[in-house]
C-alpha positions as CSV (number, residue, x, y, z in Angstrom):
1,M,-8.8,27.5,52.5
2,S,-5.4,26.4,53.9
3,F,-2.3,26.3,51.8
4,E,-2.1,22.5,52.1
5,S,-5.8,22.1,50.9
6,D,-5.1,24.4,48.0
7,V,-2.2,22.3,46.9
8,V,-4.2,19.1,47.2
9,V,-6.9,20.7,45.0
10,Q,-4.4,21.8,42.4
11,V,-2.8,18.4,42.3
12,A,-6.2,16.7,42.0
13,L,-7.2,19.0,39.1
14,S,-3.9,18.3,37.4
15,L,-4.3,14.6,37.7
16,S,-7.9,14.8,36.5
17,G,-6.8,16.8,33.4
18,A,-4.0,14.4,32.6
19,A,-6.4,11.5,32.9
20,S,-8.8,13.2,30.6
21,V,-6.1,13.8,28.0
22,L,-5.1,10.1,28.2
23,V,-8.7,9.0,27.8
24,V,-9.1,11.2,24.8
25,Q,-5.9,9.9,23.2
26,W,-6.8,6.3,23.9
27,S,-10.3,6.8,22.5
28,A,-8.8,8.4,19.3
29,R,-6.4,5.5,18.9
30,W,-9.2,3.0,19.5
31,M,-11.4,4.6,16.9
32,S,-8.6,4.7,14.4
33,R,-7.7,1.0,15.0
34,R,-11.4,0.1,14.7
35,S,-11.5,1.9,11.4
36,V,-8.5,0.0,10.2
37,D,-10.0,-3.3,11.3
38,H,-13.2,-2.4,9.5
39,F,-11.5,-1.9,6.2
40,W,-9.5,-5.2,6.5
41,R,-12.5,-7.3,7.6
42,G,-12.2,-10.7,6.0
43,Y,-8.4,-10.7,6.4
44,H,-8.2,-11.6,10.1
45,R,-6.5,-15.0,10.8
46,K,-6.6,-15.9,7.1
47,P,-3.6,-16.5,4.8
48,V,-2.8,-13.6,2.5
49,T,-0.4,-13.2,-0.4
50,V,0.9,-9.7,-1.4
51,I,2.0,-9.3,-5.0
52,M,4.5,-6.5,-5.4
53,N,5.8,-4.8,-8.4
54,E,9.4,-5.9,-9.0
55,W,12.0,-4.6,-11.5
56,E,13.9,-7.0,-13.7
57,I,17.6,-6.7,-14.3
58,D,19.1,-7.8,-17.6
59,A,21.3,-10.9,-17.6
60,P,20.4,-12.2,-14.1
61,G,23.1,-13.9,-12.1
62,Q,22.9,-17.6,-11.2
63,A,21.5,-19.0,-8.0
64,V,23.7,-19.6,-5.0
65,T,25.4,-22.9,-5.5
66,A,28.9,-24.4,-4.8
67,G,31.4,-21.8,-5.8
68,A,29.0,-19.0,-5.8
69,V,30.9,-17.1,-3.1
70,D,33.9,-17.0,-5.4
71,I,31.8,-15.6,-8.2
72,A,30.5,-12.9,-5.9
73,V,34.0,-11.9,-4.9
74,D,35.1,-11.7,-8.5
75,I,32.2,-9.5,-9.3
76,A,32.8,-7.3,-6.3
77,V,36.4,-6.6,-7.4
78,D,35.0,-4.3,-10.1
79,I,32.4,-2.7,-7.9
80,T,33.6,0.8,-8.8
81,D,32.8,0.1,-12.4
82,D,29.2,0.6,-13.5
83,S,29.1,-2.8,-15.2
84,G,30.4,-4.4,-12.0
85,Q,27.6,-2.8,-10.0
86,H,25.1,-4.1,-12.5
87,D,26.5,-7.7,-12.3
88,L,26.6,-7.6,-8.5
89,A,23.0,-6.4,-8.4
90,S,21.9,-9.1,-10.8
91,F,23.7,-11.8,-8.8
92,A,22.5,-10.6,-5.4
93,T,18.9,-10.3,-6.5
94,R,18.7,-13.2,-8.9
95,G,17.7,-10.8,-11.6
96,S,15.0,-8.6,-9.9
97,L,14.6,-6.1,-7.1
98,V,12.0,-3.9,-5.5
99,S,12.1,-0.1,-5.0
100,F,12.8,1.5,-1.6
101,A,9.1,2.6,-1.3
102,M,7.9,-0.9,-2.2
103,S,10.1,-2.4,0.5
104,N,8.7,0.1,3.0
105,S,5.2,-1.0,2.0
106,Q,6.3,-4.6,2.6
107,A,7.5,-3.8,6.1
108,L,4.3,-2.0,7.0
109,L,2.1,-4.8,5.7
110,T,4.2,-7.5,7.4
111,Q,3.6,-5.9,10.8
112,H,0.0,-5.2,10.0
113,F,-0.7,-8.9,9.2
114,R,1.0,-10.0,12.3
115,L,-1.5,-7.9,14.3
116,L,-4.3,-9.5,12.3
117,R,-2.6,-12.9,13.0
118,S,-2.8,-13.6,9.3
119,P,0.0,-15.7,7.7
120,S,1.4,-13.6,4.9
121,K,3.7,-14.2,1.9
122,F,5.2,-11.6,-0.4
123,V,6.0,-12.4,-4.1
124,G,7.1,-10.4,-7.1
125,D,4.9,-9.9,-10.1
126,K,7.4,-11.1,-12.7
127,R,9.9,-13.7,-11.8
128,H,8.3,-15.1,-8.7
129,I,4.6,-15.1,-9.5
130,R,4.5,-18.8,-10.1
131,D,5.0,-19.3,-6.3
132,A,1.9,-17.2,-5.4
133,F,-1.0,-19.6,-5.6
134,D,-1.0,-22.4,-3.1
135,G,-4.4,-22.3,-1.5
136,I,-4.4,-18.6,-0.7
137,Q,-7.7,-17.0,0.4
138,N,-6.9,-13.3,0.1
139,L,-4.7,-11.1,-2.1
140,V,-3.2,-7.6,-1.9
141,I,-1.7,-6.2,-5.1
142,L,0.7,-3.3,-5.0
143,G,1.6,-1.0,-7.9
144,S,-0.2,0.2,-11.0
145,P,-1.2,-2.1,-13.9
146,V,1.3,-0.2,-16.0
147,A,4.2,-1.7,-13.9
148,N,2.6,-4.7,-12.2
149,R,2.1,-7.5,-14.8
150,F,-0.1,-9.6,-12.5
151,L,-2.5,-6.7,-11.9
152,E,-2.7,-6.0,-15.6
153,V,-3.9,-9.6,-16.2
154,F,-6.1,-9.6,-13.1
155,L,-7.9,-6.5,-14.2
156,G,-8.5,-8.0,-17.7
157,E,-10.3,-10.9,-16.0
158,Y,-12.2,-9.1,-13.3
159,C,-13.4,-6.2,-15.5
160,A,-14.9,-8.6,-17.9
161,S,-17.7,-9.1,-15.4
162,H,-17.3,-5.8,-13.4
163,P,-16.7,-3.1,-16.0
164,Q,-16.9,-0.3,-13.4
165,L,-13.3,-0.8,-12.4
166,A,-12.2,-0.5,-16.0
167,E,-13.4,3.1,-16.0
168,F,-10.3,3.9,-14.1
169,T,-7.6,4.2,-16.8
170,W,-3.8,4.7,-16.6
171,S,-1.7,6.5,-19.2
172,V,1.9,7.3,-19.6
173,T,2.4,11.0,-20.3
174,A,5.4,13.3,-20.7
175,G,5.1,14.2,-17.0
176,G,4.8,10.6,-15.9
177,L,2.0,8.2,-15.1
178,A,-1.6,9.7,-14.9
179,L,-4.8,8.3,-13.6
180,T,-8.1,9.2,-15.3
181,L,-11.2,8.8,-13.1
182,P,-14.6,7.6,-14.4
183,E,-15.8,11.2,-14.6
184,G,-13.0,12.1,-16.9
185,E,-10.9,14.0,-14.4
186,V,-7.2,13.4,-15.0
187,L,-4.9,13.2,-11.9
188,R,-1.3,14.0,-12.7
189,P,1.2,13.6,-9.9
190,S,4.0,16.1,-9.5
191,V,7.0,15.0,-7.5
192,D,10.3,16.8,-8.1
193,E,13.8,15.4,-8.1
194,H,14.1,16.1,-4.4
195,G,11.1,14.0,-3.5
196,N,8.7,16.8,-2.9
197,G,5.2,17.2,-4.4
198,M,1.9,15.4,-4.8
199,D,1.0,11.9,-5.8
200,Y,-2.2,9.9,-6.0
201,A,-3.3,6.3,-5.5
202,L,-6.3,4.2,-6.3
203,I,-7.5,1.8,-3.6
204,A,-10.0,-0.9,-4.5
205,S,-11.5,-3.6,-2.3
206,L,-13.1,-6.5,-4.3
207,R,-14.8,-9.8,-3.6
208,T,-13.1,-12.2,-5.9
209,S,-14.1,-15.7,-4.8
210,S,-14.3,-16.9,-8.4
211,L,-10.7,-15.7,-9.1
212,A,-7.5,-16.0,-7.1
213,G,-8.8,-15.2,-3.6
214,S,-11.9,-14.6,-1.6
215,R,-11.0,-10.9,-1.3
216,T,-8.5,-8.7,-3.1
217,I,-7.3,-5.3,-2.2
218,I,-5.6,-3.2,-4.9
219,I,-3.3,-0.4,-3.9
220,S,-2.1,1.4,-7.0
221,G,-0.1,4.6,-6.8
222,C,0.6,6.7,-9.8
223,H,4.2,6.4,-8.6
224,E,5.9,4.6,-5.7
225,W,5.2,7.4,-3.3
226,G,1.5,7.1,-3.9
227,T,1.5,3.3,-3.2
228,E,3.5,3.6,0.0
229,S,1.3,6.6,1.2
230,A,-1.9,4.6,0.6
231,V,-0.4,1.6,2.5
232,R,0.5,3.8,5.4
233,L,-3.0,5.2,5.5
234,L,-4.7,1.7,5.4
235,V,-2.6,0.1,8.2
236,G,-1.7,3.1,10.4
237,G,-5.2,4.4,11.2
238,R,-4.4,8.2,10.8
239,G,-7.1,9.4,8.6
240,M,-9.0,6.1,8.4
241,Q,-11.9,7.4,10.4
242,S,-12.8,9.7,7.5
243,V,-12.4,6.8,5.1
244,R,-14.8,4.7,7.2
245,R,-17.4,7.5,7.3
246,A,-17.2,7.7,3.5
247,L,-17.7,4.0,2.9
248,P,-21.3,2.7,2.5
249,R,-22.2,-0.2,4.9
250,R,-21.7,-3.7,3.6
251,L,-20.6,-2.7,0.1
252,P,-18.9,-5.8,-1.3
253,A,-16.8,-4.0,-3.9
254,F,-15.7,-0.4,-3.9
255,A,-12.9,2.0,-4.8
256,F,-11.7,5.4,-3.8
257,V,-8.7,7.7,-4.5
258,V,-6.3,9.2,-2.0
259,K,-4.0,12.2,-2.5
260,A,-0.6,12.3,-0.8
261,Q,1.6,15.2,0.0
262,I,5.2,14.1,-0.3
263,F,8.2,15.8,1.4
264,N,11.7,14.5,1.1
265,N,10.4,11.2,-0.3
266,Y,8.1,10.7,2.7
267,P,4.3,11.1,2.9
268,V,3.5,13.9,5.3
269,R,-0.3,14.0,4.6
270,V,-2.6,11.5,3.0
271,E,-6.3,12.2,2.6
272,L,-9.3,11.2,0.5
273,F,-9.7,12.8,-2.9
274,P,-11.4,15.1,-3.3
275,A,-10.6,16.7,0.0
276,N,-14.1,17.3,1.3
277,A,-16.2,15.9,4.1
278,V,-17.0,12.5,2.5
279,G,-14.6,12.1,-0.4
280,R,-15.8,10.1,-3.3
281,V,-16.5,6.4,-3.2
282,Y,-17.2,4.3,-6.3
283,D,-19.6,1.3,-6.1
284,L,-18.0,-1.6,-8.1
285,T,-20.6,-4.2,-7.0
286,S,-22.9,-4.6,-10.0
287,A,-21.8,-6.8,-12.9
288,G,-21.9,-5.8,-16.5
């Protein structure tokens, strides 16, 4: 074989190998995206409201009106003082704010619903909840019922007819918030002051036509890291194939738990709990 022919063969093999790698990568992305779409079925091209946990600030500032800029300047003069920072935060946020992790979840879900072509609205669970219900069809609720007031009320109504979801219980312990599973196993997150450790989140998908929306997805981390990690899993696709394999077909209401490895306040690994081939999925369909 001539030198030129050998070069041509090598180039052809290289191109063939590169094409194979691209095909495999594209197939993996397609399967991941398909798994994401499967989980969010019923949300495509439909309005959705996301109810986030927000933190209230004492003595909220007044709304922006004539002269408000002068008030803000006066407050900012004492910004180096702790009370000045408190007043400025109260004024700027009208008395409430969301955590950094919650704002990350909002950004992820905003982009996700754009891909689904679903009009979305984000409201807080305390001061802004009255603006939530104006003909919505689907809900997403972020945060645990210990912190999210709307979720606490929602679960009280839903669990009256579907007691299976009430078997997941939340408790405040010396080490923070803990999640107890129906089997009695207690999941205690452990994230240190540097943002390194482990957190957990409960994810539930419910049919709620008799309540606020036609479907409701609850994403409840023990702490904010767990909530953001679960959102990243549900919209990003990485790991969603294993979730889809674990979910029974056409189950109207179900729940599962994910475990998140946190490093420097960022989730580096999110997986089904327990970490086996199929995880553990809870059927929430039957009524009590």
